[in-house]
N, C-alpha and C positions, 0 to 999 in steps of 0.2 A: 384570434383574428376569426374564431368559429361563429361568434355573435354577431360579427360583422356586417355580411349579408342580408341578415335579417333586417337591418335598421335601415338598410340603406334605399335608394329608388324603389318604387315599386312595391316595397315590404308594408303590409296593412299594420296600422298601430293602432290603438286604442286610445281612442278620444274618451276624456273626463269632461262631464256636462258639471259646470257650478251654476246653484242659483241663488238668490236671495229672498227672503220675504219682503212681499211688497210692502212698503211705507203707509201709502196710501190705499184705497179702492175706491174704482169711480164707478158709477151705475156704467153697463153697457152703451147708451143712450147719449153720453157727455159727450162731449170736446171741445176745444180749447174755445170756443167763445163761451161755455159753460161757465169756464175758468173766471171768465172776467166777468158774468152777470151775477155768477155767485160771490166773488167780491164785492162790487160794488150795492150787490143788497145786504152782505154783512157789513162792511164798512164803505161806505160811499166818500167820507171826507178823509179817508186813508190816505197819507201820499203813498201814490202807485209808482211815481218816475221825479226825476228833477230833468228839467230841459237848460240849455243855455241861452240866453236873451241877451239883450245890452247892455243890461243891466243890472249882471250875475247868473245867479242859478234860480229858478223859477221852481216851486214844488207844484205836483199834478196829481191831483187827485183822482181815487179810483172813477168817482161818477165824471168829472172833468175828462178823462180821458175817456171813457164810455162816451160820451157825448160827443168827441172828435171823431169817434172811430165808426159811430153810427151814422153821421154827418158826410164823410167821406165816404162809407158803403153806398150812401144814399146816390151821391156824386156815380161813383161806379157804375149800380146799378141805371141810372136814367140816362148814362153814356152809353148802356147797349151793353154791358158785362152781361156773360152771360154765364149759368152754375156749368161750374168745370174748368171755365177757362182759366191760361195760365196766363198769370202777369208776373214779371222779372221786377224784383227789386235792386238796383245797382247801387247801392249805399253802405256807408262803415256802419256800425250798430250804434243806436241813436233813435231819441225821442221818435222820431220823425218814420225811421225804419219801421219800429215797432206799431206806429201809426196805421202804416199802409199795409203791413201784415196782418194784420188784426182787421181791418176793414176790409180788407180781399178775402178774407176767411169767412166776415160777417154778410159779405155779399155772394156768398155763394164760390168764390172763385179760390184758385191753387198759386199759391206765391210759391213763384221760383227765385232764391239765395242768387245773388250773385255775387263775387267780393270787389268790392272797387279797384283790387289791383287785379284784377283779370285785364288780359291782352284783349286787343279789340278779336282777335283770334280766338281766343277761350270765347268771348262773348258771344261770340257767333255761334259756334259750337253749339255750348247751352241754348241760345234762343231756338236755334233750329233743332236739336236734339227734343224738346221740351214741348215746342210749337206755341210758343208764347204768343198774345197777341195785344198784350201792353207793356210798355218799359218806365217803370218811374226809377229817376236817377237822383242823385241827392244836389248834383251842381251842373253848371255848364261845362265843364272840365268832363265829368260821366257821360254827359248828353252828347258831346264832342267825339268822345270813345266810342257810344252805342252806336252813332250814326256813320261812324267810321267801318265799325263790325257787321252793322245791316248793310251797308252800300256794295262794302267788298264781298259778301255773302252769297256764293253760286244758291245757293238754298231756297229753293221756294216756300218754305215754311217761313223765313224772316220777313217776308213779301208783307205779310198782314200787318208788321208793326209801323205805325205811322211815321213819316218822317217829319223834316220839321224843315219850313222853308225862311 
């Protein structure tokens, strides 16, 4: 039992740090948008995504995705998105989620991902805590859930989120 007291609460244990070599290096000025720009420059016609349509799965090239991202980013900027504004995305993983995520980055915003399975109270907390000004949702069911979260939140931070009439 002599060693037991040392291993108990309050004892300082040595902690080991582990690391692995980087698999790739990026210049300090690189960011996520640089990755897409580089991919489009290197292989514009390469399939980057597949998205479900009524006719089945449709390939989306790097150039097509980039064009969609830039168009949506321009719309965000034209609608008043400022650099650093936080924008929530309430959606399952999908082409649409990736598109909105990249468009927010391109426009200078900060994406705030929210699980589509989050409860209204969880959504209200995330929106208030992050200072979200806009919300993208995947479908009308999630739009209703977000509306419930916003209307039930006592925080004035969520009052900047637009409501649907």
